[in-house]
C-alpha positions in Angstrom: 293.9 176.8 -70.1 290.9 176.2 -68.0 288.7 175.8 -71.2 291.2 173.4 -72.7 291.2 171.2 -69.6 287.4 171.2 -69.4 287.2 170.1 -73.2 290.0 167.3 -72.6 288.2 166.0 -69.5 284.8 165.9 -71.6 286.5 164.1 -74.3 288.1 161.6 -72.1 284.8 160.7 -70.6 283.0 160.6 -73.8 285.4 158.0 -75.1 285.3 156.0 -71.9 281.6 156.0 -71.5 280.6 156.0 -75.0 282.0 152.5 -75.8 279.5 149.7 -75.9 280.1 146.0 -75.1 279.8 143.5 -77.9 276.5 142.0 -78.5 275.1 139.0 -80.4 273.5 139.2 -83.8 269.8 139.4 -83.9 269.6 136.4 -86.1 271.5 134.2 -83.7 269.3 135.2 -80.9 266.2 134.2 -82.9 267.6 130.7 -83.7 268.6 130.0 -80.2 265.1 131.2 -78.9 263.5 128.9 -81.4 265.4 125.8 -80.3 264.5 126.6 -76.7 260.9 127.1 -77.4 260.9 123.9 -79.4 262.3 122.0 -76.6 260.0 123.7 -74.0 256.9 122.6 -76.1 257.7 119.1 -77.2 260.8 118.1 -75.5 259.3 116.2 -72.6 257.1 114.3 -75.1 260.4 112.8 -76.3 262.6 112.5 -73.3 261.0 113.0 -69.9 262.8 115.6 -67.9 264.9 117.0 -70.6 263.6 120.5 -69.9 264.9 120.4 -66.4 268.4 120.6 -67.8 269.7 124.2 -68.3 269.8 125.1 -72.0 273.3 126.7 -71.8 274.9 128.0 -75.0 278.4 129.2 -75.7 278.2 130.8 -79.1 281.6 131.1 -80.8 282.1 134.1 -83.3 285.1 135.4 -85.0 286.5 137.2 -82.1 284.0 136.9 -79.4 282.2 134.0 -77.4 278.7 134.8 -76.1 277.4 132.8 -73.0 273.6 132.3 -72.7 271.7 130.9 -69.7 274.7 130.1 -67.7 273.9 130.1 -63.8 277.3 131.3 -62.8 279.8 132.5 -65.5 283.6 132.4 -64.7 285.3 135.7 -64.0 286.8 136.0 -67.5 283.3 136.7 -68.9 281.9 140.3 -68.8 278.3 141.4 -68.9 277.1 142.2 -72.5 273.4 142.8 -72.1 270.1 141.9 -70.5 268.4 140.5 -73.6 264.6 140.8 -74.3 264.6 138.3 -77.0 266.2 135.4 -75.1 265.0 136.8 -71.7 268.3 136.3 -70.1 271.5 138.1 -69.4 274.3 137.4 -72.0 278.0 137.5 -71.1 281.0 137.7 -73.3 284.7 137.1 -73.6 287.5 136.9 -76.2 287.3 133.9 -78.3 289.0 130.6 -77.0 287.3 127.8 -78.8 287.3 127.1 -82.7 284.6 128.9 -84.4 283.4 125.8 -86.2 282.6 123.7 -83.0 279.4 121.7 -82.7 280.0 120.1 -79.3 278.8 119.7 -75.7 281.0 119.6 -72.8 281.7 121.4 -69.2 283.3 124.3 -70.9 282.6 127.1 -68.2 282.8 126.4 -64.6 281.9 122.6 -64.9 278.5 123.3 -66.5 277.9 121.5 -69.8 277.6 124.0 -72.5 276.6 123.8 -76.1 279.7 125.2 -77.6 278.7 126.1 -81.3 279.9 128.3 -84.1 277.5 130.3 -86.2 275.6 128.8 -89.0 278.1 130.3 -91.6 281.0 128.7 -89.8 279.4 125.3 -89.3 277.9 125.2 -92.9 274.4 125.0 -91.8 271.2 126.8 -92.7 269.0 128.4 -89.9 266.8 125.2 -89.7 269.6 122.7 -89.5 271.5 124.8 -87.1 268.4 125.0 -84.8 267.8 121.3 -84.8 271.4 120.7 -84.2 271.2 122.7 -81.1 268.4 120.3 -79.9 270.8 117.4 -80.6 273.3 119.1 -78.4 270.8 119.8 -75.7 270.1 116.1 -75.6 273.7 115.7 -74.8 273.4 118.0 -71.8 270.5 115.7 -70.9 272.5 112.7 -71.2 275.6 114.1 -69.4 273.4 115.1 -66.5 272.0 111.8 -65.9 272.9 109.8 -62.7 276.5 108.4 -62.4 277.2 109.3 -66.2 280.8 110.0 -65.9 281.3 107.2 -63.5 279.5 104.8 -66.0 281.6 106.0 -68.9 284.9 105.4 -66.8 283.7 101.9 -66.2 283.9 101.1 -70.0 287.7 101.2 -69.5 288.3 102.8 -72.9 290.1 106.0 -72.2 293.6 104.5 -72.0 294.3 106.9 -69.3 293.2 110.0 -71.2 291.5 112.6 -69.0 290.6 115.1 -71.6 287.7 112.9 -73.3 289.5 113.1 -76.6 289.5 109.3 -76.7 285.9 109.4 -77.5 286.9 110.8 -80.9 290.3 109.1 -81.3 289.6 105.5 -79.9 291.4 102.9 -82.2 288.4 101.0 -83.5 289.2 98.6 -86.3 287.7 100.8 -88.9 290.0 99.5 -91.6 289.9 95.8 -90.7 288.7 93.9 -93.8 286.6 91.3 -91.9 285.0 94.0 -89.7 284.2 96.1 -92.9 282.5 93.1 -94.6 280.4 92.2 -91.4 279.6 95.9 -91.1 278.3 96.2 -94.6 276.0 93.2 -94.2 274.9 94.6 -90.8 273.9 98.1 -92.1 272.3 96.6 -95.3 270.0 94.4 -93.1 269.4 97.5 -90.7 268.5 99.6 -93.7 266.1 97.1 -95.2 264.3 96.6 -91.7 264.0 100.5 -91.4 262.6 100.6 -95.1 260.0 98.0 -94.3 259.1 99.1 -90.9 255.4 99.5 -91.7 255.2 96.4 -94.0 254.3 92.8 -93.4 257.9 91.8 -94.3 259.3 93.9 -91.2 259.2 91.0 -88.8 261.4 88.8 -91.0 263.8 91.8 -91.9 264.1 92.6 -88.2 265.2 89.1 -87.3 267.8 89.3 -90.2 269.0 92.6 -88.8 269.5 91.1 -85.4 271.4 88.2 -86.7 273.8 90.4 -88.7 274.1 92.6 -85.6 275.2 89.7 -83.5 277.6 88.6 -86.2 279.4 92.0 -86.1 279.4 91.9 -82.3 280.9 88.5 -82.3 283.9 89.4 -84.4 284.7 92.5 -82.4 287.0 92.6 -79.4 284.8 93.3 -76.1 286.4 96.8 -75.8 285.6 97.5 -79.4 282.1 96.5 -79.1 281.8 98.6 -75.9 283.0 101.6 -77.9 280.5 100.8 -80.6 277.7 100.6 -78.2 278.7 103.7 -76.4 278.9 105.8 -79.5 275.4 104.6 -80.7 274.1 105.3 -77.1 275.5 108.8 -77.1 275.8 110.1 -80.7 273.4 107.6 -82.6 270.4 108.4 -80.3 271.2 112.0 -80.3 270.8 111.9 -84.1 267.6 109.9 -83.5 266.3 112.6 -81.1 266.9 115.2 -83.9 264.3 113.3 -86.0 261.9 112.8 -83.1 261.9 116.6 -82.5 261.2 117.0 -86.2 258.3 114.5 -86.1 256.7 116.5 -83.4 256.9 119.8 -85.3 254.4 119.1 -88.1 251.8 121.4 -86.5 254.3 123.7 -84.9 254.2 127.3 -85.8 257.7 128.9 -85.8 258.0 132.5 -84.7 257.5 135.1 -87.3 261.2 136.1 -86.8 262.4 132.7 -87.5 260.3 132.2 -90.7 261.6 135.5 -92.0 265.1 134.4 -92.0 266.4 134.2 -95.6 267.6 130.6 -95.1 264.9 129.1 -93.1 263.4 125.8 -94.3 260.0 124.7 -93.0 260.2 122.1 -90.4 257.9 119.6 -92.0 259.9 119.8 -95.4 263.2 119.7 -93.5 262.0 116.5 -91.6 261.6 114.7 -95.0 265.0 115.9 -96.1 266.5 114.8 -92.8 264.9 111.2 -92.8 266.3 110.8 -96.5 269.7 112.0 -95.8 270.1 109.7 -92.7 268.8 106.8 -94.8 271.3 107.4 -97.4 274.1 107.9 -95.0 273.2 104.7 -93.3 273.8 102.8 -96.6 276.5 104.9 -98.2 278.8 105.6 -95.5 282.1 103.6 -95.5 283.4 102.5 -92.2 287.0 102.7 -93.3 286.5 106.4 -94.5 283.7 108.0 -92.4 284.7 106.0 -89.2 282.8 107.1 -86.1 280.5 109.2 -88.1 278.8 105.9 -89.2 277.5 105.5 -85.8 275.1 108.5 -86.0 272.9 107.1 -88.8 273.1 103.6 -87.1 271.7 105.1 -84.0 268.9 107.0 -85.9 267.8 103.8 -87.5 268.0 101.6 -84.4 266.1 104.3 -82.3 263.3 104.1 -84.8 263.2 100.3 -84.7 263.1 100.3 -81.0 260.1 102.7 -81.2 258.4 100.0 -83.3 259.3 97.0 -81.2 259.0 98.6 -77.7 257.5 102.0 -77.0 258.8 102.0 -73.4 262.4 101.3 -74.3 263.4 104.9 -73.3 262.5 104.0 -69.7 265.8 102.0 -69.4 268.0 104.2 -71.4 269.7 105.6 -68.4 269.5 102.6 -66.2 271.0 100.3 -68.8 273.5 102.6 -70.4 275.4 101.7 -73.5 
């Protein structure tokens, strides 16, 4: 009997203490570390102070969410590991958010988190996914700017919605025939100005772009134009920021671990693909079908035009919002 009890107690303790906490995949740690390293190396060249904002990530997997770089996790998170790749403590909890998310919001204890699914669930390769993290980190930078939420409220666009979903669901006149026609002329002029940005014809094409932009503005209701401007400020310039990171990576050496990932694309090559895809999106996206997604490539192009016309425009980005 004594021998049986001893064996039983040993078995119980072995089961209890033999269990290990869930941990992140090695590949995801490498991708996140690469994004953080890129931001640390070149981020302040693009946006002064961006590296002062915590790079907090909530990685959403099939059943588990992993929290990285959070200063004070909520009580529903448990300790996973003290990771030597990311040099931080990682916490976990059962999955709450969709595993296809690519978003930034105060998801844990009021701290803005990059809430992101894995590359497989978000249909991205390692390079694209890593650069997308930098897009989302720029949102963390935006949201931490002085009076950001107060300024957003002053746009008076929420219609009483306190969840922030109005930013996705606002009833912009995407299907209005007159708006569509003015929009087509505007993006055509914007695309031409971007295409000729280093040519003698740029000055003429830039004036044409401004003219068509004002025509679009004049047929929009004031609230609709505020939404248009807000989306370009927030999402469009975030897309521009992705490209600015890529422009600064021509001489960047990715880590050996990143380079060895099967789906890694050289950053310089990806930069060329990215520019081409955004240029095509600018011209080929249809307002009535793609809706607010159109604003991403507009911001990408307008950011580059601003670089050409006034290399100090970013100094007013947070003082003259939207």
